[in-house]
N, CA, C and O atoms as CSV, one atom per row, in Angstrom:
chain,resi,resn,atom,element,x,y,z
A,1,UNK,N,N,32.478,-152.202,-111.848
A,1,UNK,CA,C,32.741,-150.833,-112.238
A,1,UNK,C,C,34.211,-150.675,-112.602
A,1,UNK,O,O,35.083,-151.275,-111.973
A,2,UNK,N,N,34.473,-149.882,-113.598
A,2,UNK,CA,C,35.830,-149.662,-114.062
A,2,UNK,C,C,36.508,-148.578,-113.229
A,2,UNK,O,O,35.862,-147.644,-112.753
A,3,UNK,N,N,37.803,-148.718,-113.066
A,3,UNK,CA,C,38.576,-147.715,-112.341
A,3,UNK,C,C,38.935,-146.576,-113.280
A,3,UNK,O,O,38.855,-146.723,-114.500
A,4,UNK,N,N,39.326,-145.454,-112.723
A,4,UNK,CA,C,39.687,-144.293,-113.526
A,4,UNK,C,C,40.980,-144.471,-114.281
A,4,UNK,O,O,41.058,-144.144,-115.466
A,5,UNK,N,N,42.016,-144.992,-113.604
A,5,UNK,CA,C,43.307,-145.190,-114.246
A,5,UNK,C,C,43.720,-146.635,-114.094
A,5,UNK,O,O,43.654,-147.195,-113.000
A,6,UNK,N,N,44.146,-147.244,-115.190
A,6,UNK,CA,C,44.639,-148.609,-115.147
A,6,UNK,C,C,46.123,-148.597,-114.818
A,6,UNK,O,O,46.832,-147.634,-115.110
A,7,UNK,N,N,46.585,-149.692,-114.201
A,7,UNK,CA,C,48.004,-149.807,-113.874
A,7,UNK,C,C,48.818,-150.093,-115.136
A,7,UNK,O,O,49.961,-149.651,-115.251
A,8,UNK,N,N,48.235,-150.828,-116.080
A,8,UNK,CA,C,48.951,-151.194,-117.302
A,8,UNK,C,C,48.639,-150.189,-118.409
A,8,UNK,O,O,47.478,-149.900,-118.700
A,9,UNK,N,N,49.694,-149.671,-119.012
A,9,UNK,CA,C,49.541,-148.699,-120.095
A,9,UNK,C,C,50.288,-149.191,-121.330
A,9,UNK,O,O,51.261,-149.936,-121.219
A,10,UNK,N,N,49.830,-148.773,-122.498
A,10,UNK,CA,C,50.503,-149.111,-123.756
A,10,UNK,C,C,51.642,-148.138,-123.977
A,10,UNK,O,O,51.494,-146.933,-123.777
A,11,UNK,N,N,52.789,-148.675,-124.395
A,11,UNK,CA,C,53.953,-147.841,-124.700
A,11,UNK,C,C,54.492,-148.222,-126.067
A,11,UNK,O,O,54.306,-149.349,-126.525
A,12,UNK,N,N,55.160,-147.280,-126.713
A,12,UNK,CA,C,55.774,-147.516,-128.015
A,12,UNK,C,C,57.283,-147.480,-127.826
A,12,UNK,O,O,57.824,-146.551,-127.228
A,13,UNK,N,N,57.957,-148.507,-128.345
A,13,UNK,CA,C,59.414,-148.602,-128.264
A,13,UNK,C,C,60.001,-148.323,-129.635
A,13,UNK,O,O,59.522,-148.859,-130.635
A,14,UNK,N,N,61.047,-147.478,-129.695
A,14,UNK,CA,C,61.719,-147.142,-130.948
A,14,UNK,C,C,63.185,-147.517,-130.851
A,14,UNK,O,O,63.797,-147.401,-129.789
A,15,UNK,N,N,63.745,-147.967,-131.962
A,15,UNK,CA,C,65.164,-148.322,-132.039
A,15,UNK,C,C,66.007,-147.052,-131.928
A,15,UNK,O,O,65.805,-146.101,-132.684
A,16,UNK,N,N,66.947,-147.037,-130.991
A,16,UNK,CA,C,67.758,-145.830,-130.818
A,16,UNK,C,C,68.848,-145.737,-131.878
A,16,UNK,O,O,69.327,-144.639,-132.161
A,17,UNK,N,N,69.253,-146.859,-132.473
A,17,UNK,CA,C,70.249,-146.831,-133.536
A,17,UNK,C,C,69.658,-146.224,-134.806
A,17,UNK,O,O,70.318,-145.427,-135.473
A,18,UNK,N,N,68.436,-146.588,-135.145
A,18,UNK,CA,C,67.773,-146.045,-136.343
A,18,UNK,C,C,67.491,-144.550,-136.199
A,18,UNK,O,O,67.527,-143.813,-137.184
A,19,UNK,N,N,67.212,-144.106,-134.982
A,19,UNK,CA,C,66.955,-142.683,-134.760
A,19,UNK,C,C,68.217,-141.888,-135.048
A,19,UNK,O,O,68.153,-140.811,-135.640
A,20,UNK,N,N,69.369,-142.413,-134.630
A,20,UNK,CA,C,70.631,-141.727,-134.890
A,20,UNK,C,C,70.949,-141.718,-136.380
A,20,UNK,O,O,71.477,-140.732,-136.894
A,21,UNK,N,N,70.628,-142.818,-137.085
A,21,UNK,CA,C,70.891,-142.889,-138.522
A,21,UNK,C,C,69.961,-141.993,-139.317
A,21,UNK,O,O,70.342,-141.476,-140.367
A,22,UNK,N,N,68.724,-141.799,-138.819
A,22,UNK,CA,C,67.753,-141.002,-139.568
A,22,UNK,C,C,68.170,-139.538,-139.649
A,22,UNK,O,O,67.720,-138.816,-140.538
A,23,UNK,N,N,69.024,-139.092,-138.730
A,23,UNK,CA,C,69.539,-137.722,-138.798
A,23,UNK,C,C,70.420,-137.580,-140.030
A,23,UNK,O,O,70.409,-136.540,-140.688
A,24,UNK,N,N,71.194,-138.637,-140.349
A,24,UNK,CA,C,72.069,-138.607,-141.522
A,24,UNK,C,C,71.360,-139.073,-142.794
A,24,UNK,O,O,71.960,-139.069,-143.869
A,25,UNK,N,N,70.085,-139.475,-142.686
A,25,UNK,CA,C,69.262,-139.923,-143.812
A,25,UNK,C,C,69.783,-141.209,-144.467
A,25,UNK,O,O,69.591,-141.411,-145.667
A,26,UNK,N,N,70.442,-142.083,-143.685
A,26,UNK,CA,C,70.934,-143.337,-144.222
A,26,UNK,C,C,69.986,-144.503,-143.933
A,26,UNK,O,O,70.080,-145.547,-144.578
A,27,UNK,N,N,69.083,-144.336,-142.978
A,27,UNK,CA,C,68.190,-145.414,-142.576
A,27,UNK,C,C,66.911,-145.398,-143.411
A,27,UNK,O,O,66.350,-144.327,-143.642
A,28,UNK,N,N,66.427,-146.576,-143.877
A,28,UNK,CA,C,65.185,-146.611,-144.643
A,28,UNK,C,C,63.951,-146.420,-143.774
A,28,UNK,O,O,62.878,-146.121,-144.298
A,29,UNK,N,N,64.074,-146.586,-142.459
A,29,UNK,CA,C,62.944,-146.423,-141.565
A,29,UNK,C,C,63.365,-146.558,-140.122
A,29,UNK,O,O,64.550,-146.710,-139.826
A,30,UNK,N,N,62.386,-146.504,-139.208
A,30,UNK,CA,C,62.645,-146.643,-137.783
A,30,UNK,C,C,61.798,-147.797,-137.262
A,30,UNK,O,O,60.581,-147.817,-137.443
A,31,UNK,N,N,62.451,-148.755,-136.615
A,31,UNK,CA,C,61.762,-149.916,-136.061
A,31,UNK,C,C,60.975,-149.510,-134.819
A,31,UNK,O,O,61.512,-148.840,-133.936
A,32,UNK,N,N,59.702,-149.910,-134.744
A,32,UNK,CA,C,58.845,-149.594,-133.600
A,32,UNK,C,C,58.129,-150.851,-133.128
A,32,UNK,O,O,57.730,-151.690,-133.936
A,33,UNK,N,N,57.972,-150.973,-131.826
A,33,UNK,CA,C,57.213,-152.051,-131.202
A,33,UNK,C,C,56.208,-151.437,-130.245
A,33,UNK,O,O,56.465,-150.383,-129.664
A,34,UNK,N,N,55.063,-152.089,-130.077
A,34,UNK,CA,C,54.058,-151.671,-129.113
A,34,UNK,C,C,53.969,-152.753,-128.049
A,34,UNK,O,O,53.850,-153.936,-128.367
A,35,UNK,N,N,54.026,-152.344,-126.775
A,35,UNK,CA,C,53.950,-153.289,-125.670
A,35,UNK,C,C,53.228,-152.612,-124.505
A,35,UNK,O,O,52.749,-151.485,-124.630
A,36,UNK,N,N,53.157,-153.306,-123.383
A,36,UNK,CA,C,52.512,-152.770,-122.192
A,36,UNK,C,C,53.488,-152.794,-121.030
A,36,UNK,O,O,54.393,-153.627,-120.976
A,37,UNK,N,N,53.292,-151.865,-120.099
A,37,UNK,CA,C,54.080,-151.875,-118.878
A,37,UNK,C,C,53.191,-151.457,-117.724
A,37,UNK,O,O,52.164,-150.804,-117.912
A,38,UNK,N,N,53.600,-151.840,-116.535
A,38,UNK,CA,C,52.898,-151.444,-115.325
A,38,UNK,C,C,53.480,-150.115,-114.868
A,38,UNK,O,O,54.667,-150.037,-114.551
A,39,UNK,N,N,52.667,-149.079,-114.831
A,39,UNK,CA,C,53.171,-147.745,-114.525
A,39,UNK,C,C,53.640,-147.606,-113.079
A,39,UNK,O,O,54.455,-146.730,-112.786
A,40,UNK,N,N,53.148,-148.446,-112.168
A,40,UNK,CA,C,53.548,-148.347,-110.768
A,40,UNK,C,C,54.847,-149.105,-110.490
A,40,UNK,O,O,55.654,-148.646,-109.682
A,41,UNK,N,N,55.068,-150.239,-111.128
A,41,UNK,CA,C,56.298,-151.011,-110.927
A,41,UNK,C,C,57.455,-150.471,-111.752
A,41,UNK,O,O,58.611,-150.614,-111.355
A,42,UNK,N,N,57.164,-149.850,-112.902
A,42,UNK,CA,C,58.202,-149.334,-113.797
A,42,UNK,C,C,57.895,-147.879,-114.152
A,42,UNK,O,O,57.409,-147.605,-115.249
A,43,UNK,N,N,58.170,-146.945,-113.240
A,43,UNK,CA,C,57.851,-145.538,-113.546
A,43,UNK,C,C,58.817,-144.898,-114.535
A,43,UNK,O,O,58.462,-143.913,-115.183
A,44,UNK,N,N,60.034,-145.435,-114.667
A,44,UNK,CA,C,61.008,-144.848,-115.591
A,44,UNK,C,C,60.740,-145.321,-117.014
A,44,UNK,O,O,59.886,-146.177,-117.246
A,45,UNK,N,N,61.484,-144.749,-117.969
A,45,UNK,CA,C,61.327,-145.141,-119.371
A,45,UNK,C,C,61.830,-146.565,-119.572
A,45,UNK,O,O,62.870,-146.948,-119.036
A,46,UNK,N,N,61.093,-147.336,-120.340
A,46,UNK,CA,C,61.395,-148.741,-120.576
A,46,UNK,C,C,62.412,-148.883,-121.700
A,46,UNK,O,O,62.304,-148.214,-122.727
A,47,UNK,N,N,63.408,-149.758,-121.506
A,47,UNK,CA,C,64.404,-150.071,-122.533
A,47,UNK,C,C,64.516,-151.573,-122.651
A,47,UNK,O,O,64.765,-152.258,-121.659
A,48,UNK,N,N,64.332,-152.101,-123.869
A,48,UNK,CA,C,64.410,-153.536,-124.117
A,48,UNK,C,C,65.268,-153.792,-125.349
A,48,UNK,O,O,65.345,-152.957,-126.249
A,49,UNK,N,N,65.912,-154.960,-125.378
A,49,UNK,CA,C,66.648,-155.399,-126.560
A,49,UNK,C,C,65.656,-156.115,-127.465
A,49,UNK,O,O,65.092,-157.140,-127.081
A,50,UNK,N,N,65.438,-155.582,-128.668
A,50,UNK,CA,C,64.514,-156.160,-129.636
A,50,UNK,C,C,65.215,-156.231,-130.994
A,50,UNK,O,O,66.237,-155.581,-131.214
A,51,UNK,N,N,64.647,-157.034,-131.901
A,51,UNK,CA,C,65.211,-157.149,-133.240
A,51,UNK,C,C,64.758,-155.975,-134.095
A,51,UNK,O,O,63.567,-155.673,-134.173
A,52,UNK,N,N,65.713,-155.320,-134.733
A,52,UNK,CA,C,65.425,-154.218,-135.645
A,52,UNK,C,C,65.586,-154.733,-137.068
A,52,UNK,O,O,66.669,-155.177,-137.450
A,53,UNK,N,N,64.521,-154.675,-137.850
A,53,UNK,CA,C,64.591,-155.200,-139.215
A,53,UNK,C,C,65.371,-154.284,-140.143
A,53,UNK,O,O,65.815,-154.731,-141.200
A,54,UNK,N,N,65.553,-153.024,-139.788
A,54,UNK,CA,C,66.313,-152.105,-140.624
A,54,UNK,C,C,67.817,-152.225,-140.347
A,54,UNK,O,O,68.623,-152.124,-141.271
A,55,UNK,N,N,68.199,-152.440,-139.084
A,55,UNK,CA,C,69.605,-152.647,-138.727
A,55,UNK,C,C,70.003,-154.108,-138.915
A,55,UNK,O,O,71.189,-154.426,-138.999
A,56,UNK,N,N,69.013,-154.991,-138.980
A,56,UNK,CA,C,69.194,-156.434,-139.156
A,56,UNK,C,C,69.977,-157.066,-137.998
A,56,UNK,O,O,70.780,-157.977,-138.203
A,57,UNK,N,N,69.731,-156.566,-136.774
A,57,UNK,CA,C,70.349,-157.132,-135.579
A,57,UNK,C,C,69.542,-156.701,-134.351
A,57,UNK,O,O,68.651,-155.858,-134.453
A,58,UNK,N,N,69.860,-157.284,-133.193
A,58,UNK,CA,C,69.203,-156.915,-131.949
A,58,UNK,C,C,69.818,-155.616,-131.425
A,58,UNK,O,O,71.032,-155.518,-131.245
A,59,UNK,N,N,68.968,-154.633,-131.185
A,59,UNK,CA,C,69.418,-153.335,-130.690
A,59,UNK,C,C,68.530,-152.913,-129.534
A,59,UNK,O,O,67.499,-153.531,-129.268
A,60,UNK,N,N,68.940,-151.857,-128.851
A,60,UNK,CA,C,68.161,-151.320,-127.738
A,60,UNK,C,C,67.015,-150.483,-128.287
A,60,UNK,O,O,67.205,-149.619,-129.143
A,61,UNK,N,N,65.826,-150.759,-127.776
A,61,UNK,CA,C,64.640,-149.974,-128.127
A,61,UNK,C,C,64.179,-149.254,-126.868
A,61,UNK,O,O,64.032,-149.864,-125.809
A,62,UNK,N,N,63.953,-147.947,-126.993
A,62,UNK,CA,C,63.590,-147.117,-125.855
A,62,UNK,C,C,62.164,-146.601,-126.001
A,62,UNK,O,O,61.700,-146.325,-127.108
A,63,UNK,N,N,61.485,-146.478,-124.882
A,63,UNK,CA,C,60.112,-145.956,-124.864
A,63,UNK,C,C,60.111,-144.495,-125.281
A,63,UNK,O,O,60.982,-143.724,-124.881
A,64,UNK,N,N,59.124,-144.120,-126.091
A,64,UNK,CA,C,58.994,-142.716,-126.493
A,64,UNK,C,C,57.824,-142.113,-125.754
A,64,UNK,O,O,56.885,-142.810,-125.370
A,65,UNK,N,N,57.888,-140.825,-125.562
A,65,UNK,CA,C,56.799,-140.102,-124.904
A,65,UNK,C,C,55.707,-139.820,-125.907
A,65,UNK,O,O,55.987,-139.544,-127.074
A,66,UNK,N,N,54.468,-139.885,-125.468
A,66,UNK,CA,C,53.334,-139.625,-126.358
A,66,UNK,C,C,53.023,-138.162,-126.402
A,66,UNK,O,O,52.097,-137.749,-127.100
């Protein structure tokens, strides 16, 4: 039988540098990644260093709220 709530949830990570650039309309897009996290071990927002193809370097990607 399946449980009501799973411990692992899907989260979307967005580049915080591209978000700042999109306000000035200089960025061609916003880099996004989809990953999973354990909601009980990591209750806070997830931040990872990932490669951004628009910035062309490794930047911090932060979890967005759904």
